[in-house]
mmCIF file of the N, C-alpha and C atoms, coordinates in Angstrom:
data_MODEL
# 
_entry.id   MODEL 
# 
loop_
_atom_site.group_PDB 
_atom_site.id 
_atom_site.type_symbol 
_atom_site.label_atom_id 
_atom_site.label_alt_id 
_atom_site.label_comp_id 
_atom_site.label_asym_id 
_atom_site.label_entity_id 
_atom_site.label_seq_id 
_atom_site.pdbx_PDB_ins_code 
_atom_site.Cartn_x 
_atom_site.Cartn_y 
_atom_site.Cartn_z 
_atom_site.occupancy 
_atom_site.B_iso_or_equiv 
_atom_site.pdbx_formal_charge 
_atom_site.auth_seq_id 
_atom_site.auth_comp_id 
_atom_site.auth_asym_id 
_atom_site.auth_atom_id 
_atom_site.pdbx_PDB_model_num 
ATOM 1   N N  . ARG A 1 1  ? 0.331  -33.837 196.565 1.00 0.00 ? 1  ARG A N  1 
ATOM 2   C CA . ARG A 1 1  ? 0.896  -34.910 195.814 1.00 0.00 ? 1  ARG A CA 1 
ATOM 3   C C  . ARG A 1 1  ? 0.277  -34.948 194.413 1.00 0.00 ? 1  ARG A C  1 
ATOM 4   N N  . GLN A 1 2  ? 1.083  -35.329 193.459 1.00 0.00 ? 2  GLN A N  1 
ATOM 5   C CA . GLN A 1 2  ? 0.604  -35.471 192.086 1.00 0.00 ? 2  GLN A CA 1 
ATOM 6   C C  . GLN A 1 2  ? 1.018  -36.851 191.537 1.00 0.00 ? 2  GLN A C  1 
ATOM 7   N N  . PRO A 1 3  ? 0.150  -37.830 191.782 1.00 0.00 ? 3  PRO A N  1 
ATOM 8   C CA . PRO A 1 3  ? 0.512  -39.186 191.293 1.00 0.00 ? 3  PRO A CA 1 
ATOM 9   C C  . PRO A 1 3  ? 0.716  -39.182 189.783 1.00 0.00 ? 3  PRO A C  1 
ATOM 10  N N  . GLY A 1 4  ? 1.739  -39.835 189.355 1.00 0.00 ? 4  GLY A N  1 
ATOM 11  C CA . GLY A 1 4  ? 2.023  -39.933 187.933 1.00 0.00 ? 4  GLY A CA 1 
ATOM 12  C C  . GLY A 1 4  ? 2.861  -38.812 187.366 1.00 0.00 ? 4  GLY A C  1 
ATOM 13  N N  . TYR A 1 5  ? 3.110  -37.791 188.165 1.00 0.00 ? 5  TYR A N  1 
ATOM 14  C CA . TYR A 1 5  ? 3.863  -36.622 187.672 1.00 0.00 ? 5  TYR A CA 1 
ATOM 15  C C  . TYR A 1 5  ? 5.248  -37.041 187.223 1.00 0.00 ? 5  TYR A C  1 
ATOM 16  N N  . GLY A 1 6  ? 5.952  -37.813 188.029 1.00 0.00 ? 6  GLY A N  1 
ATOM 17  C CA . GLY A 1 6  ? 7.312  -38.237 187.693 1.00 0.00 ? 6  GLY A CA 1 
ATOM 18  C C  . GLY A 1 6  ? 7.340  -39.151 186.483 1.00 0.00 ? 6  GLY A C  1 
ATOM 19  N N  . THR A 1 7  ? 6.358  -40.046 186.409 1.00 0.00 ? 7  THR A N  1 
ATOM 20  C CA . THR A 1 7  ? 6.353  -40.991 185.266 1.00 0.00 ? 7  THR A CA 1 
ATOM 21  C C  . THR A 1 7  ? 6.066  -40.264 183.942 1.00 0.00 ? 7  THR A C  1 
ATOM 22  N N  . SER A 1 8  ? 5.416  -39.079 183.985 1.00 0.00 ? 8  SER A N  1 
ATOM 23  C CA . SER A 1 8  ? 5.196  -38.360 182.753 1.00 0.00 ? 8  SER A CA 1 
ATOM 24  C C  . SER A 1 8  ? 6.523  -37.882 182.162 1.00 0.00 ? 8  SER A C  1 
ATOM 25  N N  . TYR A 1 9  ? 7.502  -37.613 182.995 1.00 0.00 ? 9  TYR A N  1 
ATOM 26  C CA . TYR A 1 9  ? 8.825  -37.237 182.497 1.00 0.00 ? 9  TYR A CA 1 
ATOM 27  C C  . TYR A 1 9  ? 9.489  -38.397 181.784 1.00 0.00 ? 9  TYR A C  1 
ATOM 28  N N  . ILE A 1 10 ? 9.326  -39.590 182.329 1.00 0.00 ? 10 ILE A N  1 
ATOM 29  C CA . ILE A 1 10 ? 9.892  -40.800 181.705 1.00 0.00 ? 10 ILE A CA 1 
ATOM 30  C C  . ILE A 1 10 ? 9.231  -41.053 180.354 1.00 0.00 ? 10 ILE A C  1 
ATOM 31  N N  . THR A 1 11 ? 7.911  -40.923 180.340 1.00 0.00 ? 11 THR A N  1 
ATOM 32  C CA . THR A 1 11 ? 7.184  -41.145 179.077 1.00 0.00 ? 11 THR A CA 1 
ATOM 33  C C  . THR A 1 11 ? 7.574  -40.114 178.034 1.00 0.00 ? 11 THR A C  1 
ATOM 34  N N  . GLY A 1 12 ? 7.662  -38.855 178.439 1.00 0.00 ? 12 GLY A N  1 
ATOM 35  C CA . GLY A 1 12 ? 8.063  -37.790 177.513 1.00 0.00 ? 12 GLY A CA 1 
ATOM 36  C C  . GLY A 1 12 ? 9.464  -38.005 176.977 1.00 0.00 ? 12 GLY A C  1 
ATOM 37  N N  . LYS A 1 13 ? 10.347 -38.452 177.829 1.00 0.00 ? 13 LYS A N  1 
ATOM 38  C CA . LYS A 1 13 ? 11.728 -38.730 177.413 1.00 0.00 ? 13 LYS A CA 1 
ATOM 39  C C  . LYS A 1 13 ? 11.750 -39.849 176.372 1.00 0.00 ? 13 LYS A C  1 
ATOM 40  N N  . TYR A 1 14 ? 10.973 -40.877 176.583 1.00 0.00 ? 14 TYR A N  1 
ATOM 41  C CA . TYR A 1 14 ? 10.897 -41.984 175.620 1.00 0.00 ? 14 TYR A CA 1 
ATOM 42  C C  . TYR A 1 14 ? 10.356 -41.472 174.290 1.00 0.00 ? 14 TYR A C  1 
ATOM 43  N N  . LEU A 1 15 ? 9.284  -40.699 174.310 1.00 0.00 ? 15 LEU A N  1 
ATOM 44  C CA . LEU A 1 15 ? 8.697  -40.181 173.055 1.00 0.00 ? 15 LEU A CA 1 
ATOM 45  C C  . LEU A 1 15 ? 9.670  -39.264 172.321 1.00 0.00 ? 15 LEU A C  1 
ATOM 46  N N  . MET A 1 16 ? 10.361 -38.431 173.082 1.00 0.00 ? 16 MET A N  1 
ATOM 47  C CA . MET A 1 16 ? 11.341 -37.526 172.457 1.00 0.00 ? 16 MET A CA 1 
ATOM 48  C C  . MET A 1 16 ? 12.483 -38.310 171.841 1.00 0.00 ? 16 MET A C  1 
ATOM 49  N N  . GLU A 1 17 ? 13.004 -39.314 172.531 1.00 0.00 ? 17 GLU A N  1 
ATOM 50  C CA . GLU A 1 17 ? 14.086 -40.112 172.015 1.00 0.00 ? 17 GLU A CA 1 
ATOM 51  C C  . GLU A 1 17 ? 13.685 -40.876 170.755 1.00 0.00 ? 17 GLU A C  1 
ATOM 52  N N  . ALA A 1 18 ? 12.466 -41.396 170.723 1.00 0.00 ? 18 ALA A N  1 
ATOM 53  C CA . ALA A 1 18 ? 11.958 -42.110 169.532 1.00 0.00 ? 18 ALA A CA 1 
ATOM 54  C C  . ALA A 1 18 ? 11.854 -41.173 168.345 1.00 0.00 ? 18 ALA A C  1 
ATOM 55  N N  . ALA A 1 19 ? 11.342 -39.964 168.577 1.00 0.00 ? 19 ALA A N  1 
ATOM 56  C CA . ALA A 1 19 ? 11.239 -38.983 167.499 1.00 0.00 ? 19 ALA A CA 1 
ATOM 57  C C  . ALA A 1 19 ? 12.637 -38.582 166.991 1.00 0.00 ? 19 ALA A C  1 
ATOM 58  N N  . MET A 1 20 ? 13.564 -38.383 167.926 1.00 0.00 ? 20 MET A N  1 
ATOM 59  C CA . MET A 1 20 ? 14.914 -37.998 167.519 1.00 0.00 ? 20 MET A CA 1 
ATOM 60  C C  . MET A 1 20 ? 15.589 -39.114 166.718 1.00 0.00 ? 20 MET A C  1 
ATOM 61  N N  . ALA A 1 21 ? 15.400 -40.338 167.158 1.00 0.00 ? 21 ALA A N  1 
ATOM 62  C CA . ALA A 1 21 ? 16.004 -41.470 166.437 1.00 0.00 ? 21 ALA A CA 1 
ATOM 63  C C  . ALA A 1 21 ? 15.460 -41.593 165.043 1.00 0.00 ? 21 ALA A C  1 
ATOM 64  N N  . ASP A 1 22 ? 14.153 -41.461 164.858 1.00 0.00 ? 22 ASP A N  1 
ATOM 65  C CA . ASP A 1 22 ? 13.554 -41.550 163.532 1.00 0.00 ? 22 ASP A CA 1 
ATOM 66  C C  . ASP A 1 22 ? 14.018 -40.379 162.665 1.00 0.00 ? 22 ASP A C  1 
ATOM 67  N N  . TYR A 1 23 ? 14.050 -39.189 163.237 1.00 0.00 ? 23 TYR A N  1 
ATOM 68  C CA . TYR A 1 23 ? 14.495 -38.014 162.493 1.00 0.00 ? 23 TYR A CA 1 
ATOM 69  C C  . TYR A 1 23 ? 15.957 -38.178 162.037 1.00 0.00 ? 23 TYR A C  1 
ATOM 70  N N  . ALA A 1 24 ? 16.797 -38.653 162.945 1.00 0.00 ? 24 ALA A N  1 
ATOM 71  C CA . ALA A 1 24 ? 18.218 -38.854 162.628 1.00 0.00 ? 24 ALA A CA 1 
ATOM 72  C C  . ALA A 1 24 ? 18.373 -39.914 161.512 1.00 0.00 ? 24 ALA A C  1 
ATOM 73  N N  . ARG A 1 25 ? 17.569 -40.987 161.598 1.00 0.00 ? 25 ARG A N  1 
ATOM 74  C CA . ARG A 1 25 ? 17.630 -42.052 160.598 1.00 0.00 ? 25 ARG A CA 1 
ATOM 75  C C  . ARG A 1 25 ? 17.236 -41.497 159.216 1.00 0.00 ? 25 ARG A C  1 
ATOM 76  N N  . ILE A 1 26 ? 16.221 -40.674 159.160 1.00 0.00 ? 26 ILE A N  1 
ATOM 77  C CA . ILE A 1 26 ? 15.768 -40.090 157.884 1.00 0.00 ? 26 ILE A CA 1 
ATOM 78  C C  . ILE A 1 26 ? 16.820 -39.146 157.357 1.00 0.00 ? 26 ILE A C  1 
ATOM 79  N N  . GLN A 1 27 ? 17.417 -38.336 158.228 1.00 0.00 ? 27 GLN A N  1 
ATOM 80  C CA . GLN A 1 27 ? 18.492 -37.428 157.810 1.00 0.00 ? 27 GLN A CA 1 
ATOM 81  C C  . GLN A 1 27 ? 19.650 -38.203 157.188 1.00 0.00 ? 27 GLN A C  1 
ATOM 82  N N  . GLU A 1 28 ? 20.046 -39.281 157.854 1.00 0.00 ? 28 GLU A N  1 
ATOM 83  C CA . GLU A 1 28 ? 21.163 -40.078 157.373 1.00 0.00 ? 28 GLU A CA 1 
ATOM 84  C C  . GLU A 1 28 ? 20.849 -40.781 156.067 1.00 0.00 ? 28 GLU A C  1 
ATOM 85  N N  . LEU A 1 29 ? 19.607 -41.250 155.903 1.00 0.00 ? 29 LEU A N  1 
ATOM 86  C CA . LEU A 1 29 ? 19.209 -41.865 154.647 1.00 0.00 ? 29 LEU A CA 1 
ATOM 87  C C  . LEU A 1 29 ? 19.265 -40.868 153.483 1.00 0.00 ? 29 LEU A C  1 
ATOM 88  N N  . ASN A 1 30 ? 18.993 -39.607 153.805 1.00 0.00 ? 30 ASN A N  1 
ATOM 89  C CA . ASN A 1 30 ? 19.052 -38.536 152.814 1.00 0.00 ? 30 ASN A CA 1 
ATOM 90  C C  . ASN A 1 30 ? 20.460 -37.914 152.701 1.00 0.00 ? 30 ASN A C  1 
ATOM 91  N N  . GLU A 1 31 ? 21.417 -38.557 153.367 1.00 0.00 ? 31 GLU A N  1 
ATOM 92  C CA . GLU A 1 31 ? 22.808 -38.116 153.351 1.00 0.00 ? 31 GLU A CA 1 
ATOM 93  C C  . GLU A 1 31 ? 22.990 -36.672 153.858 1.00 0.00 ? 31 GLU A C  1 
ATOM 94  N N  . VAL A 1 32 ? 22.202 -36.371 154.898 1.00 0.00 ? 32 VAL A N  1 
ATOM 95  C CA . VAL A 1 32 ? 22.295 -35.067 155.562 1.00 0.00 ? 32 VAL A CA 1 
ATOM 96  C C  . VAL A 1 32 ? 22.784 -35.358 156.986 1.00 0.00 ? 32 VAL A C  1 
ATOM 97  N N  . ALA A 1 33 ? 23.774 -34.603 157.411 1.00 0.00 ? 33 ALA A N  1 
ATOM 98  C CA . ALA A 1 33 ? 24.302 -34.801 158.756 1.00 0.00 ? 33 ALA A CA 1 
ATOM 99  C C  . ALA A 1 33 ? 23.235 -34.451 159.804 1.00 0.00 ? 33 ALA A C  1 
ATOM 100 N N  . PHE A 1 34 ? 23.050 -35.305 160.781 1.00 0.00 ? 34 PHE A N  1 
ATOM 101 C CA . PHE A 1 34 ? 22.136 -35.025 161.878 1.00 0.00 ? 34 PHE A CA 1 
ATOM 102 C C  . PHE A 1 34 ? 22.762 -34.064 162.844 1.00 0.00 ? 34 PHE A C  1 
ATOM 103 N N  . LYS A 1 35 ? 22.020 -32.999 163.170 1.00 0.00 ? 35 LYS A N  1 
ATOM 104 C CA . LYS A 1 35 ? 22.509 -32.039 164.135 1.00 0.00 ? 35 LYS A CA 1 
ATOM 105 C C  . LYS A 1 35 ? 21.415 -31.879 165.207 1.00 0.00 ? 35 LYS A C  1 
ATOM 106 N N  . THR A 1 36 ? 21.795 -32.091 166.443 1.00 0.00 ? 36 THR A N  1 
ATOM 107 C CA . THR A 1 36 ? 20.864 -32.026 167.549 1.00 0.00 ? 36 THR A CA 1 
ATOM 108 C C  . THR A 1 36 ? 20.154 -30.666 167.578 1.00 0.00 ? 36 THR A C  1 
ATOM 109 N N  . LYS A 1 37 ? 20.901 -29.592 167.346 1.00 0.00 ? 37 LYS A N  1 
ATOM 110 C CA . LYS A 1 37 ? 20.331 -28.249 167.355 1.00 0.00 ? 37 LYS A CA 1 
ATOM 111 C C  . LYS A 1 37 ? 19.205 -28.112 166.333 1.00 0.00 ? 37 LYS A C  1 
ATOM 112 N N  . ASP A 1 38 ? 19.414 -28.661 165.134 1.00 0.00 ? 38 ASP A N  1 
ATOM 113 C CA . ASP A 1 38 ? 18.370 -28.585 164.112 1.00 0.00 ? 38 ASP A CA 1 
ATOM 114 C C  . ASP A 1 38 ? 17.109 -29.324 164.574 1.00 0.00 ? 38 ASP A C  1 
ATOM 115 N N  . PHE A 1 39 ? 17.266 -30.484 165.193 1.00 0.00 ? 39 PHE A N  1 
ATOM 116 C CA . PHE A 1 39 ? 16.141 -31.239 165.690 1.00 0.00 ? 39 PHE A CA 1 
ATOM 117 C C  . PHE A 1 39 ? 15.335 -30.405 166.691 1.00 0.00 ? 39 PHE A C  1 
ATOM 118 N N  . PHE A 1 40 ? 16.027 -29.825 167.678 1.00 0.00 ? 40 PHE A N  1 
ATOM 119 C CA . PHE A 1 40 ? 15.331 -29.038 168.709 1.00 0.00 ? 40 PHE A CA 1 
ATOM 120 C C  . PHE A 1 40 ? 14.766 -27.720 168.139 1.00 0.00 ? 40 PHE A C  1 
ATOM 121 N N  . ASP A 1 41 ? 15.425 -27.154 167.145 1.00 0.00 ? 41 ASP A N  1 
ATOM 122 C CA . ASP A 1 41 ? 14.846 -25.957 166.502 1.00 0.00 ? 41 ASP A CA 1 
ATOM 123 C C  . ASP A 1 41 ? 13.528 -26.289 165.859 1.00 0.00 ? 41 ASP A C  1 
ATOM 124 N N  . ILE A 1 42 ? 13.436 -27.427 165.201 1.00 0.00 ? 42 ILE A N  1 
ATOM 125 C CA . ILE A 1 42 ? 12.166 -27.859 164.591 1.00 0.00 ? 42 ILE A CA 1 
ATOM 126 C C  . ILE A 1 42 ? 11.127 -28.142 165.642 1.00 0.00 ? 42 ILE A C  1 
ATOM 127 N N  . ILE A 1 43 ? 11.501 -28.862 166.682 1.00 0.00 ? 43 ILE A N  1 
ATOM 128 C CA . ILE A 1 43 ? 10.578 -29.169 167.773 1.00 0.00 ? 43 ILE A CA 1 
ATOM 129 C C  . ILE A 1 43 ? 10.009 -27.874 168.358 1.00 0.00 ? 43 ILE A C  1 
ATOM 130 N N  . ASN A 1 44 ? 10.854 -26.886 168.598 1.00 0.00 ? 44 ASN A N  1 
ATOM 131 C CA . ASN A 1 44 ? 10.414 -25.607 169.151 1.00 0.00 ? 44 ASN A CA 1 
ATOM 132 C C  . ASN A 1 44 ? 9.531  -24.864 168.187 1.00 0.00 ? 44 ASN A C  1 
ATOM 133 N N  . ARG A 1 45 ? 9.828  -24.948 166.894 1.00 0.00 ? 45 ARG A N  1 
ATOM 134 C CA . ARG A 1 45 ? 9.019  -24.268 165.884 1.00 0.00 ? 45 ARG A CA 1 
ATOM 135 C C  . ARG A 1 45 ? 7.615  -24.913 165.752 1.00 0.00 ? 45 ARG A C  1 
ATOM 136 N N  . ILE A 1 46 ? 7.571  -26.247 165.912 1.00 0.00 ? 46 ILE A N  1 
ATOM 137 C CA . ILE A 1 46 ? 6.276  -26.950 165.853 1.00 0.00 ? 46 ILE A CA 1 
ATOM 138 C C  . ILE A 1 46 ? 5.355  -26.447 166.942 1.00 0.00 ? 46 ILE A C  1 
ATOM 139 N N  . GLY A 1 47 ? 5.901  -26.200 168.107 1.00 0.00 ? 47 GLY A N  1 
ATOM 140 C CA . GLY A 1 47 ? 5.117  -25.648 169.195 1.00 0.00 ? 47 GLY A CA 1 
ATOM 141 C C  . GLY A 1 47 ? 4.641  -26.680 170.180 1.00 0.00 ? 47 GLY A C  1 
ATOM 142 N N  . ASN A 1 48 ? 3.669  -26.272 170.974 1.00 0.00 ? 48 ASN A N  1 
ATOM 143 C CA . ASN A 1 48 ? 3.205  -27.074 172.099 1.00 0.00 ? 48 ASN A CA 1 
ATOM 144 C C  . ASN A 1 48 ? 2.040  -27.975 171.659 1.00 0.00 ? 48 ASN A C  1 
ATOM 145 N N  . ILE A 1 49 ? 2.391  -29.080 171.023 1.00 0.00 ? 49 ILE A N  1 
ATOM 146 C CA . ILE A 1 49 ? 1.411  -30.087 170.633 1.00 0.00 ? 49 ILE A CA 1 
ATOM 147 C C  . ILE A 1 49 ? 1.875  -31.435 171.205 1.00 0.00 ? 49 ILE A C  1 
ATOM 148 N N  . PRO A 1 50 ? 1.003  -32.425 171.248 1.00 0.00 ? 50 PRO A N  1 
ATOM 149 C CA . PRO A 1 50 ? 1.447  -33.721 171.772 1.00 0.00 ? 50 PRO A CA 1 
ATOM 150 C C  . PRO A 1 50 ? 2.643  -34.250 170.987 1.00 0.00 ? 50 PRO A C  1 
ATOM 151 N N  . MET A 1 51 ? 3.558  -34.889 171.693 1.00 0.00 ? 51 MET A N  1 
ATOM 152 C CA . MET A 1 51 ? 4.794  -35.372 171.070 1.00 0.00 ? 51 MET A CA 1 
ATOM 153 C C  . MET A 1 51 ? 4.524  -36.342 169.944 1.00 0.00 ? 51 MET A C  1 
ATOM 154 N N  . ALA A 1 52 ? 3.463  -37.150 170.036 1.00 0.00 ? 52 ALA A N  1 
ATOM 155 C CA . ALA A 1 52 ? 3.156  -38.079 168.960 1.00 0.00 ? 52 ALA A CA 1 
ATOM 156 C C  . ALA A 1 52 ? 2.858  -37.330 167.668 1.00 0.00 ? 52 ALA A C  1 
ATOM 157 N N  . LEU A 1 53 ? 2.189  -36.202 167.761 1.00 0.00 ? 53 LEU A N  1 
ATOM 158 C CA . LEU A 1 53 ? 1.939  -35.396 166.554 1.00 0.00 ? 53 LEU A CA 1 
ATOM 159 C C  . LEU A 1 53 ? 3.194  -34.659 166.089 1.00 0.00 ? 53 LEU A C  1 
ATOM 160 N N  . GLY A 1 54 ? 4.025  -34.221 167.048 1.00 0.00 ? 54 GLY A N  1 
ATOM 161 C CA . GLY A 1 54 ? 5.308  -33.634 166.680 1.00 0.00 ? 54 GLY A CA 1 
ATOM 162 C C  . GLY A 1 54 ? 6.208  -34.611 165.937 1.00 0.00 ? 54 GLY A C  1 
ATOM 163 N N  . HIS A 1 55 ? 6.191  -35.856 166.384 1.00 0.00 ? 55 HIS A N  1 
ATOM 164 C CA . HIS A 1 55 ? 6.944  -36.927 165.732 1.00 0.00 ? 55 HIS A CA 1 
ATOM 165 C C  . HIS A 1 55 ? 6.476  -37.101 164.298 1.00 0.00 ? 55 HIS A C  1 
ATOM 166 N N  . TRP A 1 56 ? 5.174  -37.116 164.109 1.00 0.00 ? 56 TRP A N  1 
ATOM 167 C CA . TRP A 1 56 ? 4.597  -37.235 162.768 1.00 0.00 ? 56 TRP A CA 1 
ATOM 168 C C  . TRP A 1 56 ? 5.001  -36.044 161.896 1.00 0.00 ? 56 TRP A C  1 
ATOM 169 N N  . GLU A 1 57 ? 4.934  -34.844 162.474 1.00 0.00 ? 57 GLU A N  1 
ATOM 170 C CA . GLU A 1 57 ? 5.291  -33.631 161.766 1.00 0.00 ? 57 GLU A CA 1 
ATOM 171 C C  . GLU A 1 57 ? 6.777  -33.678 161.344 1.00 0.00 ? 57 GLU A C  1 
ATOM 172 N N  . LEU A 1 58 ? 7.630  -34.151 162.231 1.00 0.00 ? 58 LEU A N  1 
ATOM 173 C CA . LEU A 1 58 ? 9.065  -34.219 161.948 1.00 0.00 ? 58 LEU A CA 1 
ATOM 174 C C  . LEU A 1 58 ? 9.425  -35.219 160.859 1.00 0.00 ? 58 LEU A C  1 
ATOM 175 N N  . THR A 1 59 ? 8.773  -36.378 160.921 1.00 0.00 ? 59 THR A N  1 
ATOM 176 C CA . THR A 1 59 ? 9.231  -37.497 160.092 1.00 0.00 ? 59 THR A CA 1 
ATOM 177 C C  . THR A 1 59 ? 8.259  -37.919 159.009 1.00 0.00 ? 59 THR A C  1 
ATOM 178 N N  . GLY A 1 60 ? 6.991  -37.572 159.145 1.00 0.00 ? 60 GLY A N  1 
ATOM 179 C CA . GLY A 1 60 ? 5.994  -38.009 158.189 1.00 0.00 ? 60 GLY A CA 1 
ATOM 180 C C  . GLY A 1 60 ? 5.561  -39.454 158.438 1.00 0.00 ? 60 GLY A C  1 
ATOM 181 N N  . GLU A 1 61 ? 6.167  -40.101 159.407 1.00 0.00 ? 61 GLU A N  1 
ATOM 182 C CA . GLU A 1 61 ? 5.819  -41.477 159.738 1.00 0.00 ? 61 GLU A CA 1 
ATOM 183 C C  . GLU A 1 61 ? 4.715  -41.497 160.769 1.00 0.00 ? 61 GLU A C  1 
ATOM 184 N N  . LYS A 1 62 ? 3.769  -42.410 160.606 1.00 0.00 ? 62 LYS A N  1 
ATOM 185 C CA . LYS A 1 62 ? 2.703  -42.469 161.612 1.00 0.00 ? 62 LYS A CA 1 
ATOM 186 C C  . LYS A 1 62 ? 2.492  -43.864 162.178 1.00 0.00 ? 62 LYS A C  1 
ATOM 187 N N  . HIS A 1 63 ? 3.514  -44.706 162.097 1.00 0.00 ? 63 HIS A N  1 
ATOM 188 C CA . HIS A 1 63 ? 3.394  -46.052 162.671 1.00 0.00 ? 63 HIS A CA 1 
ATOM 189 C C  . HIS A 1 63 ? 3.136  -45.977 164.177 1.00 0.00 ? 63 HIS A C  1 
ATOM 190 N N  . HIS A 1 64 ? 3.666  -44.974 164.847 1.00 0.00 ? 64 HIS A N  1 
ATOM 191 C CA . HIS A 1 64 ? 3.483  -44.848 166.292 1.00 0.00 ? 64 HIS A CA 1 
ATOM 192 C C  . HIS A 1 64 ? 2.082  -44.312 166.642 1.00 0.00 ? 64 HIS A C  1 
ATOM 193 N N  . LEU A 1 65 ? 1.328  -43.848 165.651 1.00 0.00 ? 65 LEU A N  1 
ATOM 194 C CA . LEU A 1 65 ? -0.034 -43.396 165.875 1.00 0.00 ? 65 LEU A CA 1 
ATOM 195 C C  . LEU A 1 65 ? -1.080 -44.482 165.755 1.00 0.00 ? 65 LEU A C  1 
ATOM 196 N N  . SER A 1 66 ? -0.704 -45.641 165.247 1.00 0.00 ? 66 SER A N  1 
ATOM 197 C CA . SER A 1 66 ? -1.674 -46.687 164.937 1.00 0.00 ? 66 SER A CA 1 
ATOM 198 C C  . SER A 1 66 ? -2.557 -47.098 166.138 1.00 0.00 ? 66 SER A C  1 
ATOM 199 N N  . PRO A 1 67 ? -2.064 -47.088 167.373 1.00 0.00 ? 67 PRO A N  1 
ATOM 200 C CA . PRO A 1 67 ? -2.937 -47.453 168.485 1.00 0.00 ? 67 PRO A CA 1 
ATOM 201 C C  . PRO A 1 67 ? -4.083 -46.421 168.707 1.00 0.00 ? 67 PRO A C  1 
ATOM 202 N N  . ILE A 1 68 ? -3.923 -45.186 168.231 1.00 0.00 ? 68 ILE A N  1 
ATOM 203 C CA . ILE A 1 68 ? -4.943 -44.181 168.518 1.00 0.00 ? 68 ILE A CA 1 
ATOM 204 C C  . ILE A 1 68 ? -5.706 -43.664 167.282 1.00 0.00 ? 68 ILE A C  1 
ATOM 205 N N  . VAL A 1 69 ? -5.302 -44.132 166.090 1.00 0.00 ? 69 VAL A N  1 
ATOM 206 C CA . VAL A 1 69 ? -5.927 -43.663 164.844 1.00 0.00 ? 69 VAL A CA 1 
ATOM 207 C C  . VAL A 1 69 ? -6.443 -44.879 164.080 1.00 0.00 ? 69 VAL A C  1 
ATOM 208 N N  . ASN A 1 70 ? -7.635 -44.751 163.596 1.00 0.00 ? 70 ASN A N  1 
ATOM 209 C CA . ASN A 1 70 ? -8.171 -45.816 162.734 1.00 0.00 ? 70 ASN A CA 1 
ATOM 210 C C  . ASN A 1 70 ? -7.958 -45.430 161.274 1.00 0.00 ? 70 ASN A C  1 
ATOM 211 N N  . ASP A 1 71 ? -7.220 -46.263 160.558 1.00 0.00 ? 71 ASP A N  1 
ATOM 212 C CA . ASP A 1 71 ? -6.986 -45.994 159.113 1.00 0.00 ? 71 ASP A CA 1 
ATOM 213 C C  . ASP A 1 71 ? -7.870 -46.890 158.289 1.00 0.00 ? 71 ASP A C  1 
# 
């Protein structure tokens, strides 16, 4: 048994959706059409890092990092 294994999928889904929503919002503000393929191409290019850092890499926003980073 692996306690918490299933909930990690839920957490990852939430983090991925938040990153995608912010990325799409930024694309639309810049009058660029959002394409799901482009989002996942960038995610794959970023590589295997924590999703919170991938979100920051994608968007430049770090509001979601405030609980873990002291500014």
